[in-house]
Residue frames as a rotation matrix with the C-alpha (Angstrom) as fourth column:
MET 1
-0.921 0.078 0.382 19.07
-0.332 0.356 -0.874 -11.71
-0.204 -0.931 -0.302 32.85
PRO 2
-0.693 0.713 -0.109 16.04
0.501 0.584 0.638 -14.02
0.519 0.388 -0.762 32.63
ALA 3
-0.265 0.722 0.639 12.66
-0.531 -0.663 0.528 -12.55
0.805 -0.199 0.559 33.53
GLU 4
-0.823 0.051 0.565 11.21
-0.525 0.309 -0.793 -13.36
-0.214 -0.950 -0.228 36.92
CYS 5
-0.324 0.749 -0.578 8.63
-0.240 0.526 0.816 -16.10
0.915 0.403 0.010 37.14
SER 6
0.217 0.495 0.841 6.32
-0.953 -0.077 0.291 -17.18
0.209 -0.865 0.455 39.91
TYR 7
-0.537 -0.354 -0.765 6.95
-0.161 0.934 -0.319 -20.29
0.828 -0.049 -0.559 41.94
ASP 8
0.633 0.667 0.393 5.26
-0.614 0.123 0.779 -22.23
0.471 -0.735 0.487 44.72
TYR 9
-0.456 -0.787 -0.416 7.05
-0.261 0.565 -0.783 -24.04
0.851 -0.248 -0.463 47.52
ALA 10
0.798 0.566 0.206 6.39
-0.378 0.205 0.903 -26.00
0.469 -0.799 0.378 50.69
VAL 11
-0.278 -0.844 0.459 8.64
-0.922 0.101 -0.373 -26.96
0.268 -0.527 -0.806 53.57
ILE 12
0.244 0.269 -0.932 8.85
-0.097 0.963 0.252 -30.71
0.965 0.029 0.261 54.23
ARG 13
-0.073 -0.173 0.982 8.50
-0.954 -0.275 -0.119 -31.59
0.291 -0.946 -0.145 57.89
VAL 14
-0.454 -0.032 -0.891 9.02
0.172 0.977 -0.123 -34.68
0.874 -0.209 -0.438 59.98
VAL 15
-0.056 0.584 0.810 6.33
-0.876 -0.418 0.242 -34.87
0.480 -0.696 0.535 62.66
PRO 16
-0.822 -0.401 -0.405 7.15
-0.228 0.883 -0.410 -37.73
0.522 -0.245 -0.817 65.01
ASP 17
-0.614 0.662 -0.430 4.02
0.780 0.424 -0.460 -37.32
-0.122 -0.618 -0.777 67.19
VAL 18
-0.442 0.466 0.767 1.17
0.387 -0.672 0.631 -35.19
0.809 0.576 0.117 65.87
THR 19
0.567 0.721 -0.399 -0.34
0.668 -0.119 0.734 -34.85
0.482 -0.683 -0.549 69.35
ARG 20
0.155 -0.597 -0.787 2.73
0.819 -0.368 0.441 -32.97
-0.553 -0.712 0.432 70.58
GLU 21
0.941 0.306 0.143 2.71
0.324 -0.698 -0.639 -30.67
-0.095 0.648 -0.756 67.52
GLU 22
0.274 -0.928 -0.251 6.51
-0.347 -0.339 0.875 -30.78
-0.897 -0.153 -0.415 67.27
PHE 23
0.919 -0.032 0.393 8.34
0.359 0.484 -0.798 -31.10
-0.165 0.875 0.456 63.97
ILE 24
-0.080 -0.957 -0.278 11.70
0.129 -0.287 0.949 -30.76
-0.988 0.040 0.147 62.30
ASN 25
0.719 0.227 -0.657 12.03
-0.559 -0.374 -0.740 -29.14
-0.414 0.899 -0.142 58.90
ALA 26
0.173 -0.624 0.762 13.70
0.164 0.781 0.602 -31.63
-0.971 0.021 0.237 56.61
GLY 27
-0.632 -0.412 0.656 13.49
0.684 0.100 0.722 -30.18
-0.363 0.906 0.218 53.11
VAL 28
-0.199 0.542 -0.816 11.83
-0.370 -0.813 -0.450 -27.94
-0.908 0.212 0.362 50.55
ILE 29
-0.201 0.253 0.946 9.84
0.874 0.483 0.056 -28.65
-0.443 0.838 -0.318 47.37
LEU 30
-0.321 0.071 -0.944 9.80
-0.219 -0.976 0.001 -25.91
-0.921 0.207 0.329 44.73
PHE 31
-0.074 0.429 0.900 7.61
0.882 0.450 -0.142 -25.80
-0.466 0.783 -0.412 41.60
CYS 32
-0.347 -0.037 -0.937 7.95
-0.297 -0.944 0.147 -23.18
-0.890 0.329 0.317 38.86
ARG 33
0.398 0.665 0.632 5.45
0.365 0.517 -0.774 -23.95
-0.842 0.539 -0.036 36.11
THR 34
0.922 0.037 -0.386 6.78
-0.296 -0.575 -0.762 -21.47
-0.251 0.817 -0.519 33.52
ARG 35
0.021 -0.980 -0.199 10.32
-0.998 -0.031 0.049 -22.83
-0.054 0.198 -0.979 33.81
ARG 36
0.659 0.327 -0.677 9.09
-0.394 0.917 0.061 -26.44
0.641 0.227 0.733 33.93
PHE 37
-0.498 -0.862 0.097 11.01
-0.382 0.117 -0.917 -26.82
0.779 -0.493 -0.387 37.17
LEU 38
0.772 0.584 0.251 10.13
-0.484 0.284 0.828 -29.17
0.411 -0.761 0.502 39.99
ALA 39
-0.145 -0.878 -0.456 12.77
0.039 0.455 -0.890 -30.11
0.989 -0.147 -0.032 42.53
ALA 40
0.926 0.324 0.194 13.17
-0.189 -0.046 0.981 -30.98
0.326 -0.945 0.019 46.19
GLN 41
-0.252 -0.967 -0.046 16.13
-0.312 0.126 -0.942 -30.98
0.916 -0.223 -0.333 48.52
ILE 42
0.853 0.469 -0.228 16.18
0.011 0.421 0.907 -33.03
0.521 -0.776 0.354 51.68
GLU 43
-0.387 -0.921 0.049 18.54
-0.136 0.005 -0.991 -32.61
0.912 -0.391 -0.127 54.65
LEU 44
0.702 0.679 -0.216 17.38
0.039 0.266 0.963 -34.38
0.711 -0.684 0.160 57.77
ASP 45
-0.253 -0.715 0.652 19.10
-0.770 -0.260 -0.583 -33.54
0.586 -0.650 -0.485 61.03
GLU 46
0.192 0.353 -0.916 19.01
0.036 0.930 0.366 -37.07
0.981 -0.103 0.166 62.36
THR 47
-0.740 -0.503 -0.446 20.61
0.464 0.098 -0.880 -36.15
0.487 -0.859 0.161 65.68
ARG 48
-0.817 0.512 0.264 17.86
-0.576 -0.742 -0.342 -33.62
0.021 -0.432 0.902 66.45
LEU 49
0.059 0.894 -0.444 15.18
-0.736 0.340 0.586 -36.05
0.675 0.292 0.678 65.31
ALA 50
-0.119 -0.161 -0.980 16.58
0.347 0.918 -0.193 -38.84
0.930 -0.363 -0.053 67.46
ALA 51
-0.968 -0.216 -0.129 16.62
0.200 -0.349 -0.916 -36.51
0.153 -0.912 0.381 70.48
LEU 52
-0.575 0.814 0.083 13.04
-0.816 -0.578 0.015 -35.44
0.061 -0.059 0.996 69.78
ALA 53
0.574 0.818 0.022 11.72
-0.815 0.574 -0.076 -38.93
-0.075 0.025 0.997 69.05
PRO 54
-0.446 -0.862 0.239 14.07
-0.835 0.497 0.234 -41.77
-0.321 -0.095 -0.942 69.99
GLN 55
-0.154 0.474 0.867 11.34
-0.045 0.873 -0.486 -44.34
-0.987 -0.114 -0.113 69.21
LEU 56
0.636 0.468 -0.614 11.00
-0.558 -0.270 -0.785 -43.24
-0.533 0.841 0.090 65.57
ASP 57
0.438 -0.437 0.786 12.28
0.594 0.797 0.112 -45.60
-0.675 0.418 0.608 62.86
LEU 58
0.108 -0.487 -0.867 14.94
-0.373 -0.828 0.418 -43.41
-0.922 0.278 -0.271 61.18
ASP 59
-0.828 -0.426 0.365 15.44
0.131 0.485 0.865 -45.87
-0.545 0.764 -0.345 58.34
LEU 60
-0.130 0.880 0.456 11.78
0.957 0.231 -0.173 -45.67
-0.258 0.414 -0.873 57.42
VAL 61
0.601 0.294 -0.743 11.80
0.226 -0.955 -0.194 -41.86
-0.766 -0.051 -0.640 57.62
ARG 62
-0.377 -0.828 -0.416 14.92
-0.324 -0.303 0.896 -41.75
-0.868 0.473 -0.154 55.37
GLN 63
-0.744 0.123 0.656 13.22
0.564 0.643 0.519 -44.03
-0.358 0.756 -0.548 52.83
HIS 64
0.287 0.953 0.099 10.07
0.901 -0.233 -0.367 -41.92
-0.326 0.194 -0.925 52.70
LEU 65
0.474 -0.189 -0.860 11.98
-0.082 -0.982 0.171 -38.63
-0.877 -0.011 -0.480 52.44
ALA 66
-0.613 -0.789 0.047 14.12
-0.068 0.112 0.991 -40.05
-0.787 0.604 -0.122 49.61
LEU 67
-0.222 0.627 0.747 10.96
0.901 0.425 -0.090 -40.64
-0.374 0.653 -0.659 47.56
ILE 68
0.555 0.559 -0.616 10.23
0.352 -0.828 -0.435 -36.90
-0.754 0.024 -0.657 47.34
PRO 69
-0.081 -0.609 -0.789 13.19
-0.613 -0.594 0.521 -35.82
-0.786 0.526 -0.325 45.16
ALA 70
-0.841 -0.204 0.501 12.73
0.179 0.769 0.614 -38.99
-0.510 0.606 -0.610 43.10
ILE 71
0.104 0.953 0.285 9.10
0.846 0.066 -0.529 -38.12
-0.523 0.296 -0.799 42.36
CYS 72
0.491 0.039 -0.870 10.20
-0.122 -0.986 -0.113 -34.59
-0.862 0.162 -0.479 41.42
THR 73
-0.502 -0.751 -0.430 12.55
-0.590 -0.067 0.805 -36.02
-0.633 0.657 -0.409 38.77
GLY 74
-0.021 0.634 -0.773 9.70
-0.988 0.107 0.115 -38.03
0.156 0.766 0.624 37.27
GLU 75
-0.873 -0.359 -0.329 10.27
-0.309 0.931 -0.195 -41.39
0.377 -0.068 -0.924 38.90
GLY 76
-0.850 0.524 0.054 7.45
0.324 0.601 -0.730 -43.74
-0.415 -0.603 -0.681 39.82
PRO 77
-0.272 0.841 0.468 3.75
0.943 0.136 0.304 -43.53
0.192 0.524 -0.830 38.99
ILE 78
0.570 0.463 -0.679 3.30
0.622 -0.783 -0.011 -40.18
-0.537 -0.416 -0.734 40.76
GLY 79
-0.240 -0.771 -0.591 6.34
0.036 -0.615 0.788 -38.64
-0.970 0.168 0.175 39.05
ARG 80
-0.858 -0.088 0.506 5.05
0.479 0.219 0.850 -39.71
-0.186 0.972 -0.145 35.65
LEU 81
0.167 0.982 -0.085 1.82
0.895 -0.187 -0.404 -37.76
-0.413 -0.009 -0.911 36.17
GLY 82
0.227 -0.179 0.957 3.59
0.559 -0.781 -0.279 -34.51
0.797 0.599 -0.077 35.28
GLN 83
-0.724 -0.690 0.009 5.18
0.397 -0.428 -0.812 -31.77
0.564 -0.584 0.584 37.34
ALA 84
-0.479 0.579 0.660 2.05
-0.677 -0.722 0.143 -29.89
0.559 -0.378 0.738 38.41
GLU 85
0.571 0.748 -0.338 0.23
-0.389 0.609 0.691 -33.06
0.723 -0.264 0.639 39.40
ALA 86
0.098 -0.629 -0.771 3.29
0.641 0.633 -0.434 -34.44
0.761 -0.452 0.465 41.21
PHE 87
-0.816 -0.387 0.429 3.76
-0.009 -0.733 -0.680 -31.16
0.578 -0.559 0.595 43.14
HIS 88
-0.132 0.851 0.508 0.14
-0.841 -0.367 0.398 -31.06
0.525 -0.374 0.764 44.20
TRP 89
0.632 0.281 -0.722 0.24
0.032 0.922 0.387 -34.75
0.775 -0.268 0.573 45.22
LEU 90
-0.254 -0.850 -0.461 3.43
0.600 0.236 -0.764 -34.21
0.759 -0.471 0.450 47.24
VAL 91
-0.884 -0.136 0.448 2.12
-0.186 -0.777 -0.602 -31.21
0.429 -0.615 0.661 49.18
ALA 92
0.137 0.990 0.029 -1.33
-0.553 0.052 0.832 -32.74
0.822 -0.131 0.555 49.86
PRO 93
-0.219 -0.187 0.958 -1.82
-0.959 0.222 -0.176 -34.21
-0.179 -0.957 -0.228 53.34
HIS 94
0.584 0.419 -0.695 -1.44
-0.536 0.842 0.057 -38.00
0.609 0.339 0.717 53.25
SER 95
-0.029 -0.620 -0.784 0.96
0.497 0.672 -0.550 -38.86
0.868 -0.405 0.288 56.06
THR 96
0.944 0.327 -0.052 1.09
0.198 -0.433 0.879 -38.13
0.265 -0.840 -0.474 59.75
THR 97
0.485 -0.836 -0.258 4.86
0.621 0.121 0.774 -38.37
-0.616 -0.536 0.578 60.00
ILE 98
-0.725 -0.647 0.237 6.01
0.615 -0.453 0.645 -36.66
-0.310 0.613 0.726 56.76
GLN 99
0.430 0.895 -0.122 4.03
0.776 -0.435 -0.457 -33.46
-0.462 0.102 -0.881 56.23
CYS 100
-0.451 -0.499 0.740 4.33
0.782 -0.620 0.058 -30.27
0.430 0.605 0.670 54.21
SER 101
-0.694 0.187 -0.695 3.79
0.277 -0.822 -0.498 -26.69
-0.665 -0.538 0.518 55.33
PRO 102
0.571 0.815 -0.094 1.14
0.293 -0.309 -0.905 -24.67
-0.767 0.490 -0.415 53.60
VAL 103
0.076 -0.502 0.861 2.17
0.997 0.032 -0.070 -23.74
0.008 0.864 0.503 50.04
HIS 104
0.291 -0.120 -0.949 3.80
0.210 -0.960 0.185 -20.33
-0.933 -0.253 -0.254 49.68
SER 105
0.684 -0.006 0.730 4.53
0.729 -0.040 -0.683 -18.33
0.034 0.999 -0.023 46.52
GLY 106
0.240 -0.629 -0.739 7.19
0.126 -0.735 0.666 -15.97
-0.962 -0.253 -0.098 45.29
LEU 107
0.983 -0.038 -0.181 9.05
-0.185 -0.252 -0.950 -14.64
-0.009 0.967 -0.254 42.26
THR 108
0.289 -0.934 0.211 12.45
0.053 0.236 0.970 -15.76
-0.956 -0.269 0.118 41.03
ASP 109
0.596 -0.193 -0.779 14.74
-0.801 -0.212 -0.560 -15.52
-0.057 0.958 -0.281 38.05
ASP 110
-0.367 -0.726 -0.582 16.60
-0.632 0.654 -0.417 -18.70
0.683 0.215 -0.698 39.11
PRO 111
0.658 0.753 0.025 14.56
-0.545 0.454 0.705 -21.53
0.519 -0.477 0.709 40.68
THR 112
0.404 -0.572 -0.714 17.65
0.520 0.786 -0.334 -23.56
0.752 -0.236 0.615 41.56
ARG 113
-0.672 -0.666 0.325 19.20
0.170 -0.565 -0.807 -20.67
0.721 -0.487 0.493 43.48
THR 114
-0.148 0.720 0.678 15.85
-0.800 -0.490 0.346 -19.96
0.581 -0.491 0.649 45.16
LEU 115
0.722 0.382 -0.576 15.54
-0.065 0.867 0.494 -23.58
0.688 -0.319 0.651 46.28
THR 116
-0.139 -0.869 -0.474 18.98
0.684 0.262 -0.680 -23.35
0.716 -0.419 0.559 47.88
HIS 117
-0.712 -0.074 0.698 18.03
-0.280 -0.882 -0.379 -20.06
0.644 -0.466 0.607 49.56
LEU 118
0.323 0.910 0.260 14.81
-0.717 0.056 0.695 -21.59
0.617 -0.411 0.671 50.94
MET 119
0.526 -0.247 -0.814 16.78
0.460 0.887 0.028 -24.56
0.715 -0.390 0.580 52.28
ASP 120
-0.588 -0.807 0.056 19.15
0.426 -0.367 -0.827 -22.14
0.688 -0.463 0.560 54.01
MET 121
-0.522 0.454 0.722 16.23
-0.610 -0.791 0.056 -20.20
0.596 -0.411 0.690 55.52
HIS 122
0.358 0.899 0.253 13.98
-0.860 0.212 0.464 -23.06
0.363 -0.384 0.849 56.62
VAL 123
0.908 0.069 -0.414 16.06
-0.012 0.990 0.137 -26.20
0.420 -0.119 0.900 57.03
ARG 124
0.099 -0.966 -0.240 19.75
0.569 0.253 -0.783 -25.66
0.817 -0.059 0.574 57.52
ARG 125
0.931 0.177 -0.320 20.73
0.366 -0.414 0.833 -24.58
0.015 -0.893 -0.450 60.97
SER 126
0.248 -0.867 0.433 23.54
0.135 -0.412 -0.901 -22.09
0.959 0.282 0.014 60.92
LYS 127
-0.256 -0.407 -0.877 25.66
0.934 0.131 -0.334 -21.49
0.250 -0.904 0.347 63.99
PRO 128
0.770 0.611 -0.184 24.37
0.638 -0.735 0.229 -18.53
0.005 -0.294 -0.956 65.99
ASP 129
0.298 -0.619 0.727 26.22
0.144 -0.724 -0.675 -15.27
0.944 0.306 -0.127 65.68
ARG 130
-0.338 -0.515 -0.788 28.49
0.829 0.234 -0.509 -14.82
0.446 -0.825 0.348 68.72
GLY 131
-0.989 -0.062 0.137 27.16
0.006 -0.927 -0.375 -11.27
0.150 -0.370 0.917 69.20
SER 132
-0.301 0.953 -0.032 23.53
-0.203 -0.032 0.979 -12.39
0.932 0.301 0.203 69.11
ASN 133
-0.638 0.184 0.748 21.37
-0.769 -0.107 -0.630 -12.39
-0.036 -0.977 0.210 72.19
LEU 134
0.403 0.870 -0.284 19.25
-0.886 0.448 0.116 -15.26
0.228 0.205 0.952 70.83
């Protein structure tokens, strides 16, 4: 089994109106320097976003979100900077509509599996358990 390594991640959020402080989690970026791993997964719940902000240009949001995984794979001028620089650029504040959570850290022996787990925790909405009171 591979040794554990540290990683940093941030949750990608769509914030249609910053004054209302509402957002929808739309993805996760994960960076593991020792494994030379930088990846992002995006899954936008467009139905929820349209209900929250019917005036928002969904095509434009889709285009901007699609840039994030592309940058992680080394595409474009930001992607060619290197993984650490690209990660730090992606998580830095530079948009009012597409934002990242604060950066969090953890340990993993499998960054790909951890990225999937983080997506399940923060982005994907599972159906509530029938026995749940929530």
